[in-house]
C-alpha positions in Angstrom: 135.5 69.1 43.9 132.2 67.3 43.9 129.3 68.7 45.9 127.4 66.1 48.0 124.7 66.1 50.6 125.3 64.5 54.0 123.8 64.5 57.5 125.7 65.8 60.5 125.0 66.0 64.3 126.4 69.0 66.1 126.1 69.7 69.8 126.0 73.4 70.8 125.0 75.4 73.9 122.6 78.3 73.7 120.5 80.4 76.1 116.8 80.2 75.8 115.0 83.1 77.5 111.5 81.9 78.4 108.8 84.3 79.7 109.2 82.9 83.2 113.0 83.5 83.2 112.5 87.1 81.9 110.0 87.6 84.7 112.5 86.5 87.3 115.1 88.9 85.9 112.8 91.9 85.8 111.6 91.2 89.4 115.1 91.8 90.6 115.2 95.5 89.7 111.7 96.4 91.0 111.4 98.5 94.1 109.2 97.1 97.0 106.4 99.4 95.9 106.5 98.4 92.3 106.8 94.7 93.4 103.7 95.0 95.5 101.8 96.5 92.6 102.9 93.7 90.3 101.9 91.0 92.8 98.5 92.6 93.3 97.9 92.5 89.6 98.9 88.9 89.5 96.6 88.0 92.4 93.7 89.6 90.4 94.7 87.8 87.2 95.5 84.3 88.5 92.8 82.4 90.3 95.3 79.9 91.8 97.3 82.6 93.6 96.3 83.6 97.1 97.7 85.8 99.9 99.5 83.9 102.6 98.5 84.5 106.2 100.9 85.9 108.7 101.2 82.4 110.3 101.9 80.6 107.1 105.6 80.1 106.2 106.4 81.4 102.8 109.2 79.5 100.9 112.3 78.4 102.6 112.6 81.4 104.9 113.7 83.9 102.4 114.0 86.6 105.0 116.7 84.7 106.9 119.4 86.7 108.5 123.0 86.6 107.4 126.3 87.9 108.8 129.2 89.4 106.9 131.5 87.2 108.9 130.0 83.9 107.6 132.0 81.7 105.2 131.6 82.1 101.5 130.7 85.8 101.7 127.7 85.3 103.9 126.2 82.6 101.7 123.6 80.9 103.9 122.9 77.2 104.1 120.7 76.0 101.3 121.7 78.7 98.9 123.1 77.6 95.6 125.9 79.1 93.6 123.3 81.0 91.6 122.4 83.1 94.6 118.8 82.2 94.5 118.8 79.3 96.8 116.5 76.3 96.9 116.6 73.5 94.4 116.5 73.9 90.6 113.6 71.5 90.3 111.0 72.8 87.9 113.5 74.7 85.7 113.4 74.0 82.0 116.5 72.7 80.3 119.2 75.4 80.1 117.6 77.6 82.7 119.4 76.1 85.7 122.7 76.5 83.8 121.9 80.1 83.2 121.8 80.7 86.9 125.2 79.1 87.6 127.2 79.7 84.4 128.3 82.8 82.6 127.6 82.0 78.9 129.1 83.9 76.1 125.9 85.4 74.9 124.4 86.3 78.3 125.6 89.9 78.4 124.2 90.6 75.0 120.8 89.0 75.8 120.6 90.9 79.1 121.3 94.2 77.3 118.2 93.6 75.2 116.1 93.0 78.4 117.2 96.1 80.2 114.6 97.6 80.5 121.0 129.7 92.1 118.3 131.3 94.4 117.8 128.4 96.8 120.0 130.0 99.5 117.8 133.1 99.7 114.7 131.6 101.3 114.6 130.1 104.8 112.8 126.9 104.1 112.0 124.6 101.2 108.4 124.9 99.8 108.2 121.1 99.8 108.6 121.0 103.6 105.8 123.6 104.0 103.7 121.5 101.6 104.3 118.4 103.6 103.1 120.1 106.8 100.0 121.5 105.0 99.3 118.0 103.7 99.4 116.7 107.2 96.8 119.3 108.3 94.3 118.1 105.8 91.1 116.9 107.4 88.3 114.8 106.0 85.7 116.9 104.3 83.3 114.4 102.7 81.7 111.2 103.6 79.3 108.6 102.2 76.5 106.8 104.0 76.8 103.2 105.0 74.2 100.7 105.7 73.4 99.3 109.1 73.2 102.5 111.1 75.1 102.5 114.4 78.9 102.5 114.7 80.3 99.1 115.6 78.0 97.5 113.0 79.6 95.1 110.5 78.8 97.5 107.7 80.8 100.2 109.3 83.4 101.3 106.7 86.4 103.4 107.5 86.9 104.2 103.8 83.7 106.2 104.0 85.8 109.0 105.5 87.9 110.3 102.6 90.1 113.3 102.8 89.3 115.5 99.8 92.5 117.2 98.7 92.0 120.5 96.8 94.3 121.0 93.9 95.7 124.4 92.9 93.7 124.3 89.7 90.5 123.6 91.5 91.2 126.4 94.0 91.8 128.9 91.3 88.8 127.7 89.3 86.5 128.4 92.3 87.8 132.0 92.5 87.5 132.4 88.7 83.8 131.6 88.8 83.3 134.5 91.3 85.7 137.0 89.7 84.3 137.0 86.1 80.8 136.9 84.7 81.6 137.3 81.0 82.0 134.0 79.2 85.0 135.2 77.1 86.9 136.3 80.2 86.1 133.0 82.0 87.4 131.1 78.9 90.7 133.1 78.9 91.0 132.7 82.7 90.5 128.9 82.6 93.0 128.5 79.8 95.6 130.4 81.8 94.8 128.4 84.9 95.5 125.2 82.9 98.9 126.6 82.1 99.9 127.1 85.8 102.5 124.6 86.9 102.6 123.0 90.4 104.7 125.9 91.8 102.1 128.4 90.7 103.9 129.9 87.8 102.7 130.7 84.2 105.0 130.5 81.2 107.0 133.8 80.6 105.4 134.4 77.1 101.6 134.4 76.8 101.5 135.5 73.2 100.7 132.0 72.0 97.7 131.9 74.4 96.2 135.0 72.8 96.6 133.5 69.3 95.0 130.2 70.3 92.1 131.9 72.0 91.6 134.4 69.2 91.8 137.2 71.8 93.9 140.3 71.9 97.0 140.6 74.1 95.4 143.3 76.1 92.4 141.1 77.0 94.7 138.3 78.1 96.7 140.8 80.2 93.6 142.2 81.8 92.4 138.7 82.9 96.0 137.9 84.1 96.0 141.0 86.3 92.9 139.7 88.0 94.3 136.1 88.3 97.4 137.5 90.0 95.2 138.8 92.9 93.9 135.3 93.6 94.8 133.3 96.7 97.5 132.2 97.4 99.4 135.5 97.0 102.0 135.3 94.2 100.2 132.8 92.1 100.0 133.1 88.2 103.3 135.0 88.2 105.6 134.7 85.2 108.9 135.0 87.0 110.3 135.0 90.5 110.6 138.8 90.6 106.9 139.1 89.6 105.9 136.5 92.2 107.7 138.4 95.0 106.3 141.7 93.8 102.7 140.5 93.9 103.2 139.3 97.5 104.8 142.6 98.5 101.9 144.6 97.0 99.6 142.4 99.0 101.5 143.4 102.2 101.7 147.1 101.1 105.5 146.9 101.1 106.3 147.5 97.4 108.0 150.9 97.7 110.7 152.1 95.3 113.5 150.7 97.4 111.9 147.3 97.6 111.1 147.4 93.9 114.8 148.0 93.1 115.7 145.1 95.4 113.3 142.7 93.6 114.5 143.8 90.2 118.1 142.8 91.2 117.6 139.4 92.8 120.8 138.2 91.0 122.8 140.5 93.3 120.9 139.1 96.3 121.8 135.6 95.2 125.5 136.6 95.1 125.2 138.3 98.5 126.5 141.5 96.9 125.1 143.6 99.7 127.2 146.7 98.9 125.8 147.0 95.4 122.2 146.4 96.6 122.6 149.1 99.2 123.8 151.5 96.6 121.1 150.6 94.1 118.3 150.8 96.6 119.6 154.0 98.3 119.3 152.7 101.8 121.7 152.1 104.7 122.8 148.8 106.2 120.0 148.5 108.7 117.3 149.1 106.1 118.8 146.7 103.6 119.0 144.0 106.3 115.3 144.5 107.1 114.4 144.4 103.4 116.3 141.1 102.8 114.5 139.7 105.9 111.2 140.5 104.4 112.2 138.8 101.1 113.1 135.7 103.0 109.7 135.5 104.6 107.9 135.4 101.2 107.0 132.2 99.5 108.9 131.7 96.2 106.6 128.8 95.2 103.1 129.6 96.4 101.4 126.8 94.5 103.3 124.0 96.3 100.8 123.8 99.2 98.0 122.8 96.9 97.6 119.4 95.4 101.0 118.1 96.2 101.5 114.4 96.7 102.0 113.2 100.3 105.5 112.4 101.1 106.0 108.7 101.2 108.3 107.3 103.9 111.2 105.4 102.4 110.9 101.7 103.5 114.2 99.9 103.6 114.6 96.5 102.0 117.4 95.4 104.3 118.3 96.0 107.9 121.8 96.0 109.2 122.3 95.8 113.0 125.3 95.3 115.2 125.8 91.6 116.1 126.6 90.3 119.6 130.0 89.1 118.3 131.1 92.5 117.1 130.1 91.8 113.5 127.0 92.9 111.6 123.6 91.2 111.4 122.0 91.5 108.0 118.3 90.6 107.4 115.6 91.3 105.0 112.6 93.5 105.9 109.8 90.9 105.9 107.2 93.7 105.5 108.4 94.4 102.0 108.2 90.8 100.9 104.9 89.9 99.2 103.5 86.7 100.7 101.7 84.6 98.1 100.9 80.8 97.9 99.7 78.5 95.2 96.3 77.0 96.0 97.0 73.4 95.0 93.8 72.1 96.6 91.7 74.4 94.4 93.5 73.2 91.3 93.1 69.5 92.2 89.3 70.0 92.7 89.0 71.8 89.4 91.0 69.3 87.4 88.5 66.6 88.3 85.5 68.6 87.1 86.9 70.4 84.0 85.9 68.7 80.8 86.9 71.2 78.1 90.4 71.1 76.8 90.6 74.9 76.7 89.7 75.2 80.3 92.3 72.6 81.3 94.9 74.4 79.3 94.0 77.7 81.0 94.3 76.3 84.5 97.5 74.4 83.7 99.1 77.7 82.5 97.7 79.4 85.6 99.3 76.8 87.9 102.7 77.1 86.1 102.7 80.9 86.2 101.7 80.9 89.9 104.5 78.4 90.7 107.0 80.4 88.8 106.0 83.7 90.6 106.4 82.1 94.0 109.8 80.7 93.1 110.9 84.0 91.5 109.9 86.0 94.6 111.9 83.6 96.8 114.9 83.9 94.4 114.7 87.6 94.5 114.7 87.7 98.3 117.7 85.4 98.5 119.6 87.4 96.0 119.0 90.7 97.7 120.2 89.2 101.0 123.3 87.7 99.4 124.3 91.0 97.7 123.6 93.1 100.8 125.6 90.7 103.0 128.6 91.0 100.7 128.3 94.8 100.6 128.3 94.9 104.4 131.4 92.7 104.4 133.2 94.9 101.9 132.2 98.2 103.6 132.8 97.1 107.2 134.8 100.3 107.9 131.9 102.5 106.9 129.5 100.9 109.4 132.1 101.0 112.2 133.7 104.4 111.7 131.7 106.4 109.2 131.9 107.9 105.7 135.6 108.7 106.0 136.3 104.9 105.9 134.1 104.1 102.9 136.1 102.0 100.5 136.1 102.1 96.7 133.8 99.4 95.4 132.4 98.4 92.0 129.9 95.9 90.8 132.6 93.5 89.6 134.1 93.1 93.0 130.8 92.1 94.6 129.8 89.9 91.6 133.1 88.0 91.7 132.8 87.5 95.5 129.3 85.9 95.3 129.8 84.3 91.9 127.1 86.3 90.1 127.1 88.4 86.9 127.6 92.1 87.2 124.3 92.8 85.6 122.5 90.8 88.2 124.2 92.8 91.0 123.3 96.0 89.2 119.6 95.0 89.1 119.6 94.0 92.7 121.1 97.3 93.9 118.6 99.4 91.9 115.8 101.0 93.9 116.7 99.1 97.1 117.5 100.7 100.4 119.5 99.6 103.5 118.8 100.8 107.0 121.9 101.0 109.0 123.1 102.5 112.3 124.3 105.5 110.3 121.0 106.1 108.4 119.2 104.7 105.4 121.1 104.5 102.1 120.4 103.2 98.7 122.5 100.1 97.9 124.2 101.9 95.0 125.5 104.5 97.5 128.2 102.0 98.6 129.6 101.7 95.0 131.9 104.6 94.6 134.8 105.4 92.3 138.4 105.2 93.6 140.9 108.1 93.9 144.5 107.2 94.0 146.6 107.7 97.1 149.4 110.3 97.1 151.9 107.9 98.8 151.0 104.9 96.7 148.9 103.2 99.4 145.3 102.1 99.3 143.0 104.1 97.1 140.3 106.3 98.6 136.6 106.3 98.0 135.2 109.3 96.1 132.4 109.7 98.7 135.0 109.7 101.5 136.9 112.4 99.6 133.7 114.5 99.3 133.2 114.1 103.0 136.8 115.3 103.7 136.3 118.3 101.4 133.1 119.3 103.2 134.8 119.0 106.6 137.6 121.3 105.5 135.2 123.9 104.3 132.9 123.7 107.3 135.9 124.2 109.7 137.4 127.2 107.8 137.6 130.6 109.5 136.0 133.8 108.0 139.5 135.3 107.9 141.1 132.3 106.2 138.8 131.0 103.4 140.2 127.9 101.7 140.6 128.1 97.9 140.4 125.0 95.7 144.2 125.0 95.4 144.6 125.1 99.2 142.1 122.2 99.5 144.1 120.2 97.0 147.3 120.8 99.0 145.7 119.7 102.3 144.2 116.6 100.7 147.6 115.6 99.3 149.1 116.2 102.7 146.5 113.7 104.0 147.5 111.2 101.3 144.8 111.9 98.7 146.1 112.5 95.1 143.4 114.7 93.5 143.3 117.4 90.8 141.9 120.9 91.4 139.2 120.4 88.8 138.0 117.3 90.7 137.8 119.3 93.9 135.8 122.0 92.1 133.4 119.4 90.6 132.8 117.7 94.0 132.3 121.1 95.7 129.8 122.2 93.1 128.0 118.8 93.4 127.6 119.5 97.1 126.2 123.0 96.3 129.1 124.7 98.1 129.9 128.1 96.6 133.4 129.2 95.6 135.9 130.7 98.0 135.0 134.3 96.8 131.3 133.7 97.5 132.0 132.0 100.8 134.2 134.9 101.9 131.5 137.4 101.0 128.8 135.4 102.8 130.8 135.0 106.0 131.9 138.6 106.1 128.3 139.7 105.6 127.1 137.3 108.4 129.9 138.7 110.6 128.9 142.2 109.8 125.3 141.5 110.7 126.4 140.0 114.1 128.6 143.0 114.9 125.9 145.6 113.9 123.4 143.8 116.0 125.8 143.7 119.0 126.5 147.4 118.6 122.9 148.4 118.3 122.1 146.3 121.5 125.0 148.0 123.2 123.7 151.5 122.2 120.3 150.7 123.6 121.7 149.3 126.8 124.8 151.2 127.7 127.1 149.8 130.3 127.1 151.7 133.7 129.9 154.0 134.3 
């Protein structure tokens, strides 16, 4: 067989991922806050981008409303099969096909791009921290030029609320408590180890080694730090934190010490064992537990905590006049940017250097692509959200019990998109509905088979059913996991006992033994209170 050389022409199809196309993909999975940050950076970087005014229309109305009852799964007029809408003018060869076709190598390329003591205390420390953060008042200001208020130089940013961190608060007390440089050095090192809740690591032996100090010196400094404000700070465990606060209140007697040393029994609500260990009666143990509840298990949370950010929904779902659902984007979360074509036209006439021309040409192309990518992102979110509302119509009408099993493939097939695109769209996006605000991923739940061979049930609906059964149980008839399985199967839900236990633990619902103990303890407290009231106020003969 002779070897010869020859020329051949072969036609093949391949996917070329340009930087602009990668940018459009990554914009899909950004939350509205991350998107705002990204756009602000682009506005600073690109001189041809500018913010659009409120009166200026942006794109082809990307925030248009849709309805789950519309044809083609809510696909609005002007939206292409790619789900981005608008024309494909300006796309490089192969990019428009990527939007509408599912190439064999697409999934591979996209993969390379992808980027128990809580029930003891009466309130969460984060809630107390949020209230304290709301009480913060401005403490510093800077001068502004011009003098009188109402002047054009008046600057509201001159009034800045200075938030004191836990570390700063402790450092101020450290400067007063110690005068020796060695003790201040040890104290500052320990303060740097304090976490946001106000706790130190359990073992401070390494601190002594690093500082070249003895363990006794570290313990002496620690004893002083534990007297700092807030009470309970610089503790190494929860028991130590509560003990510090009780000493501050002069309530750390032997009985209370025994209670603090056996917090595991308090978490289990084993009141009988606690009463025996502490050597007190029912009334005293109830008072002691009440005092423990009023303590702060995380004293450092009220200092330097970040303010709670209100979750801003990306999509609104409202009841429509025809009995359906009206889906629209939240226009406040859509960045409004325009390309300044006039500025570019004026510059192109005056620029003489080739390097400058190349820079502004690239800036124009990047600005155009960003505007188009933002419009594509808005249309895709609207399209996916509309299909979710159509698929989960029962949830919006009747509640969680009617949530249907749903996966990414079902939505992707209905709107002719790839599953990875739907996954990116539903990441970090929220939908405000008549039943609350939910993440878009909330509506995608696993399916649980029906006991009678009918339609499958959503895992979230089954969790809701389990919670309803447990909430309605009587103290004299606590439901075990086996009993819950039997009742679910009687309702047409085929579920295993281990699945019920997994769902129950995920909802932080204790076992039947623990629930029986809790409810009997609560019932006993009610009866004892009623008997004591009756003894103080006897009925007339």
